[in-house]
C-alpha positions as CSV (number, residue, x, y, z in Angstrom):
1,X,0.0,0.0,0.0
2,X,1.4,3.4,-0.9
3,X,1.7,6.0,1.8
4,X,0.5,9.5,1.4
5,X,3.1,12.2,1.2
6,X,3.4,14.3,4.3
7,X,5.3,17.2,2.8
8,X,2.8,17.2,0.1
9,X,0.0,17.8,2.7
10,X,1.4,20.9,4.2
11,X,-0.6,22.9,6.7
12,X,-0.4,26.5,5.6
13,X,2.6,28.3,7.3
14,X,1.3,30.2,10.3
15,X,2.3,33.8,11.1
16,X,5.0,34.0,13.8
17,X,2.6,35.1,16.5
18,X,0.3,32.3,15.7
19,X,3.1,29.7,15.9
20,X,4.2,31.1,19.2
21,X,0.6,31.0,20.5
22,X,0.3,27.4,19.4
23,X,3.6,26.3,21.0
24,X,2.7,28.1,24.2
25,X,-0.8,26.4,24.3
26,X,0.7,23.0,23.7
27,X,3.3,23.5,26.5
28,X,0.6,24.8,28.9
29,X,-1.2,21.4,28.6
30,X,1.7,19.6,30.2
31,X,1.7,18.9,33.9
32,X,3.2,21.7,35.9
33,X,5.6,21.4,38.9
34,X,3.5,22.1,42.0
35,X,4.1,25.6,43.5
36,X,5.3,25.4,47.1
37,X,2.5,26.5,49.5
38,X,3.1,29.2,52.1
39,X,1.7,28.8,55.6
40,X,-1.3,31.0,56.6
41,X,0.1,34.2,58.0
42,X,-0.7,35.6,61.4
43,X,-3.1,38.5,61.4
44,X,-1.3,41.8,60.6
45,X,1.8,40.0,59.3
46,X,2.8,39.5,55.6
47,X,2.9,36.0,54.3
48,X,6.2,34.2,54.7
49,X,8.0,33.5,51.4
50,X,8.0,29.9,50.2
51,X,11.0,28.0,51.4
52,X,12.8,26.3,48.5
53,X,15.4,23.7,49.5
54,X,18.5,24.0,47.3
55,X,19.5,20.9,45.3
56,X,22.4,19.1,46.7
57,X,25.3,18.8,44.2
58,X,24.9,15.7,42.0
59,X,21.2,15.2,42.8
60,X,19.8,16.9,39.7
61,X,18.4,14.4,37.2
62,X,19.9,14.6,33.8
63,X,17.6,14.6,30.8
64,X,17.6,11.1,29.3
65,X,17.0,11.0,25.6
66,X,15.9,7.6,24.1
67,X,16.7,6.9,20.5
68,X,15.0,4.1,18.6
69,X,16.8,3.2,15.3
70,X,15.6,0.7,12.8
71,X,18.5,-1.7,12.3
72,X,18.0,-1.9,8.5
73,X,18.6,1.9,8.5
74,X,21.6,1.9,10.8
75,X,23.7,-0.3,8.6
76,X,23.8,2.5,6.1
77,X,26.9,4.7,6.4
78,X,25.1,8.0,6.9
79,X,23.1,6.9,9.9
80,X,26.2,6.0,11.9
81,X,27.2,9.7,11.3
82,X,23.8,10.9,12.4
83,X,23.8,9.1,15.7
84,X,27.4,10.0,16.5
85,X,26.8,13.7,16.0
86,X,23.4,13.6,17.8
87,X,24.7,11.7,20.8
88,X,27.8,13.9,21.1
89,X,25.8,17.1,20.9
90,X,23.2,15.9,23.4
91,X,25.9,14.8,25.9
92,X,27.6,18.2,25.5
93,X,24.2,19.8,26.4
94,X,24.1,17.6,29.6
95,X,21.9,14.8,28.5
96,X,22.2,11.0,28.9
97,X,21.5,9.2,25.6
98,X,20.1,5.7,25.4
99,X,20.3,4.2,21.9
100,X,18.4,1.1,21.0
101,X,18.8,-0.7,17.7
102,X,15.8,-3.0,16.8
103,X,16.9,-6.5,16.0
104,X,14.8,-6.6,12.8
105,X,11.6,-5.1,11.5
106,X,8.8,-3.0,13.0
107,X,7.8,-5.5,15.7
108,X,11.3,-5.5,17.1
109,X,11.4,-1.7,17.0
110,X,8.1,-1.5,18.9
111,X,9.5,-3.9,21.5
112,X,12.6,-1.7,21.9
113,X,10.4,1.4,22.3
114,X,8.3,-0.3,25.0
115,X,11.6,-1.2,26.8
116,X,12.9,2.4,26.7
117,X,9.7,3.7,28.3
118,X,10.5,1.5,31.4
119,X,14.0,3.2,31.6
120,X,12.5,6.6,32.6
121,X,13.4,8.4,29.4
122,X,12.3,12.0,29.2
123,X,11.9,12.2,25.4
124,X,12.0,9.7,22.6
125,X,13.6,10.2,19.1
126,X,12.5,7.7,16.5
127,X,14.0,6.7,13.2
128,X,11.1,4.5,12.2
129,X,11.2,1.3,10.2
130,X,7.6,1.8,9.0
131,X,6.0,5.3,9.0
132,X,2.4,3.9,9.6
133,X,2.8,0.8,11.7
134,X,4.8,2.6,14.4
135,X,1.8,4.8,15.2
136,X,0.3,2.7,18.0
137,X,3.5,2.4,19.9
138,X,4.1,6.2,19.6
139,X,0.7,7.0,20.9
140,X,1.3,4.8,24.0
141,X,4.6,6.6,24.6
142,X,2.9,10.1,24.4
143,X,0.0,8.9,26.6
144,X,2.7,8.1,29.2
145,X,3.7,11.8,29.1
146,X,6.9,11.3,27.0
147,X,7.3,13.6,24.0
148,X,8.2,12.0,20.6
149,X,10.4,13.4,17.8
150,X,10.3,11.8,14.4
151,X,13.9,12.0,13.0
152,X,14.2,12.1,9.2
153,X,11.1,9.9,8.6
154,X,7.7,11.2,9.4
155,X,5.4,9.1,11.7
156,X,1.9,9.0,10.3
157,X,-1.5,8.7,11.8
158,X,-0.9,9.9,15.4
159,X,0.1,13.2,17.0
160,X,3.8,13.8,17.6
161,X,5.8,16.6,19.1
162,X,8.2,17.4,16.3
163,X,9.6,16.2,13.0
164,X,13.1,17.0,11.8
165,X,14.5,16.1,8.5
166,X,15.8,17.2,5.1
167,X,13.5,18.4,2.3
168,X,12.8,15.1,0.5
169,X,10.8,16.7,-2.2
170,X,13.8,18.9,-3.0
171,X,16.0,15.8,-3.2
172,X,13.6,14.6,-6.0
173,X,13.8,18.0,-7.7
174,X,17.6,17.9,-7.6
175,X,17.5,14.4,-9.2
176,X,15.3,15.7,-12.0
177,X,17.3,18.9,-12.6
178,X,20.6,17.0,-12.8
179,X,19.3,14.5,-15.4
180,X,17.4,17.0,-17.5
181,X,20.7,18.9,-17.9
182,X,22.8,15.8,-18.5
183,X,20.3,13.6,-20.5
184,X,17.7,16.0,-21.9
185,X,16.4,13.2,-24.2
186,X,16.2,9.5,-23.5
187,X,14.8,6.6,-21.5
188,X,15.0,6.6,-17.7
189,X,14.9,3.8,-15.2
190,X,13.5,4.8,-11.8
191,X,14.5,2.6,-8.8
192,X,12.6,4.1,-5.8
193,X,13.4,3.6,-2.2
194,X,11.5,1.8,0.6
195,X,7.7,1.4,0.3
196,X,7.6,1.8,4.1
197,X,9.2,5.2,4.2
198,X,7.1,8.3,3.3
199,X,10.3,10.0,2.1
200,X,10.3,7.8,-0.9
201,X,7.0,9.2,-2.0
202,X,8.1,12.8,-1.4
203,X,11.2,12.2,-3.5
204,X,9.1,10.8,-6.3
205,X,6.8,13.8,-6.2
206,X,9.7,16.2,-6.4
207,X,11.2,14.2,-9.3
208,X,8.0,14.3,-11.2
209,X,7.6,18.0,-10.7
210,X,10.7,18.4,-12.9
211,X,10.3,15.4,-15.3
212,X,6.5,15.5,-16.1
213,X,6.7,18.4,-18.5
214,X,9.5,16.7,-20.4
215,X,7.6,13.4,-20.4
216,X,4.5,15.2,-21.7
217,X,6.6,16.8,-24.4
218,X,8.0,13.3,-25.4
219,X,11.7,14.1,-24.9
220,X,11.8,11.8,-21.7
221,X,10.4,8.4,-21.3
222,X,10.2,6.4,-18.0
223,X,11.0,3.0,-19.4
224,X,10.6,1.2,-16.1
225,X,9.9,2.1,-12.5
226,X,10.4,-0.2,-9.5
227,X,9.9,0.1,-5.8
228,X,12.0,-1.6,-3.0
229,X,10.7,-2.9,0.3
230,X,13.9,-1.6,2.1
231,X,16.7,0.8,1.4
232,X,18.8,-2.2,0.5
233,X,21.8,-2.7,-1.8
234,X,21.1,-6.4,-2.1
235,X,17.4,-5.9,-2.9
236,X,18.4,-3.3,-5.5
237,X,20.9,-5.7,-7.0
238,X,18.2,-8.3,-7.4
239,X,15.4,-6.0,-8.7
240,X,17.5,-3.9,-11.0
241,X,19.2,-7.0,-12.2
242,X,15.8,-8.5,-13.1
243,X,15.1,-5.4,-15.2
244,X,18.5,-5.7,-16.9
245,X,17.8,-9.3,-17.8
246,X,15.0,-7.9,-20.0
247,X,16.7,-4.7,-21.2
248,X,19.6,-2.3,-20.5
249,X,18.3,0.3,-22.9
250,X,18.4,3.1,-20.4
251,X,20.1,6.5,-20.7
252,X,19.7,7.4,-17.0
253,X,19.0,5.6,-13.7
254,X,17.3,7.5,-10.8
255,X,18.1,5.7,-7.5
256,X,16.3,6.2,-4.1
257,X,19.7,6.5,-2.3
258,X,23.4,5.8,-2.8
259,X,23.1,2.1,-1.7
260,X,20.7,1.6,-4.6
261,X,23.0,3.7,-6.9
262,X,25.9,1.5,-5.9
263,X,24.0,-1.6,-6.9
264,X,23.0,-0.1,-10.3
265,X,26.6,0.9,-11.0
266,X,27.8,-2.6,-10.2
267,X,25.3,-4.1,-12.6
268,X,26.3,-1.6,-15.2
269,X,30.0,-2.4,-14.7
270,X,29.3,-6.1,-15.2
271,X,27.8,-5.2,-18.6
272,X,30.6,-2.7,-19.5
273,X,28.1,0.2,-19.3
274,X,29.4,2.0,-16.1
275,X,30.0,5.6,-16.9
276,X,27.8,5.5,-20.0
277,X,24.5,5.7,-18.1
278,X,23.8,8.7,-15.9
279,X,23.1,7.6,-12.3
280,X,21.9,9.7,-9.4
281,X,21.5,8.9,-5.7
282,X,21.5,10.6,-2.3
283,X,23.4,10.5,1.0
284,X,26.9,11.3,-0.3
285,X,28.2,7.9,0.9
286,X,32.0,7.6,0.5
287,X,31.8,5.1,-2.4
288,X,29.3,7.3,-4.2
289,X,31.5,10.3,-3.8
290,X,34.3,8.2,-5.3
291,X,32.0,7.2,-8.1
292,X,31.2,10.8,-8.8
293,X,34.8,11.9,-9.1
294,X,35.6,8.8,-11.2
295,X,32.7,9.6,-13.6
296,X,30.6,6.5,-12.7
297,X,27.9,8.5,-11.0
298,X,26.6,11.8,-12.1
299,X,25.5,13.2,-8.8
300,X,24.8,12.5,-5.2
301,X,22.6,14.6,-2.9
302,X,24.5,15.7,0.2
303,X,22.7,16.3,3.4
304,X,24.7,18.3,6.0
305,X,24.1,15.7,8.7
306,X,26.1,17.6,11.3
307,X,23.8,20.5,11.1
308,X,20.7,18.4,11.2
309,X,21.8,16.1,14.1
310,X,23.1,18.8,16.3
311,X,19.9,20.8,15.7
312,X,17.9,17.7,16.6
313,X,19.8,17.4,19.9
314,X,19.0,21.0,20.8
315,X,15.4,20.4,19.8
316,X,15.1,17.4,22.0
317,X,16.6,19.2,25.0
318,X,14.2,22.2,24.5
319,X,11.1,20.0,24.3
320,X,12.2,17.9,27.3
321,X,12.6,21.2,29.3
322,X,9.3,22.6,27.9
323,X,11.2,25.5,26.3
324,X,10.2,27.2,23.0
325,X,11.9,26.1,19.9
326,X,10.2,27.8,16.9
327,X,9.6,25.5,13.9
328,X,10.3,26.3,10.3
329,X,6.8,25.3,9.3
330,X,3.9,23.0,10.3
331,X,3.1,19.8,8.5
332,X,0.2,17.4,8.5
333,X,0.8,13.7,9.3
334,X,-2.7,12.4,9.0
335,X,-3.5,12.8,12.7
336,X,-5.4,16.0,12.5
337,X,-2.8,17.8,14.7
338,X,-0.2,20.0,12.9
339,X,3.4,18.8,13.5
340,X,6.1,21.4,14.3
341,X,8.6,20.7,11.5
342,X,12.3,21.6,11.2
343,X,13.5,21.2,7.6
344,X,17.1,21.4,6.3
345,X,17.9,21.8,2.6
346,X,20.1,19.3,0.8
347,X,22.8,20.0,-1.8
348,X,23.4,18.4,-5.1
349,X,27.0,17.3,-5.3
350,X,28.8,16.8,-8.7
351,X,32.5,16.4,-9.5
352,X,33.0,20.2,-9.7
353,X,31.7,21.0,-6.2
354,X,32.8,17.9,-4.3
355,X,34.8,20.3,-2.0
356,X,31.6,21.1,-0.2
357,X,31.5,17.6,1.3
358,X,35.3,17.7,2.1
359,X,35.2,21.2,3.7
360,X,32.4,20.0,6.0
361,X,34.6,17.1,7.2
362,X,32.1,14.6,6.0
363,X,34.8,12.8,4.0
364,X,38.5,13.5,3.6
365,X,40.1,14.5,0.3
366,X,42.3,11.5,0.4
367,X,39.4,9.1,0.8
368,X,37.2,10.7,-1.9
369,X,40.1,10.7,-4.5
370,X,41.6,7.4,-3.4
371,X,41.0,5.7,-6.7
372,X,42.0,8.7,-8.9
373,X,45.2,10.6,-9.4
374,X,45.7,13.1,-6.5
């Protein structure tokens, strides 16, 4: 079953005062710390001030942030970077971080989330395996008074406290723009990402914003389009391979991410077609950056993960402390309650601007150009 796009169902951007009012209202619904009561004053005497006992050193409870990560996600290179940056930033802000990797699919992730609730976490950050099936577990967490942030993948069908990610529709637009410039006429193969991740559908929508006029004009043809169950190199190898058994008559291949792009390039190389077919992907994985400078991949979309993950850590601390953290916009997630959203913009990386990835420290110059002449 196809998911509905979340970024495609945007709630109109509220004016700043309205956003502040909404956040203040939401925060005011949370239980308050009881105000110390004063004793009744004697007649003619002013009330005595409330006596507040100072905290003894070391008795303050740290904020504990729970992070639930789908294992199939975590094996990808970029997610290791996300979690390292997030955990480091959160610890610098004074938090304890409890990371749980689900042993398999959505059932295991739900079990891990239920476990973390018993560990007295103050806030939960979720990189979900399935945008829809996680909803019941998330509702239970919030019913227990624990806020929930959806990281990179929107959680659908239940209210959440925040969503932070990159603009997936812009990723799709960048795919389309890159290929229209490089291959203005020809036949394209589209290898979409996971059916269980709403981002896949937003990428597709952004892609078609750019391609559809050219398809209508007859200059571009989508020769074949496939969808994967997971963001998986092995699954991509199998499914793109099955397409190639029928035909390799493609001028460009659009890949949901760099793992899928890597599978496509391997299959092209086996047929001596690598470098002759334009391939695009996302995440700026090291091997894909190497492929870009070697001329085997046209472009990869770079997401400044350090910026996103550190912002997510600050967001988690603010929500846990019930402090304001104004969103970039509000989005719908099918729950009927607008979700405060924090959206970063990705960057298309080609051979000519690879230095943007290197200057950020995402990869080193030596690693990117390892297989080429330095």
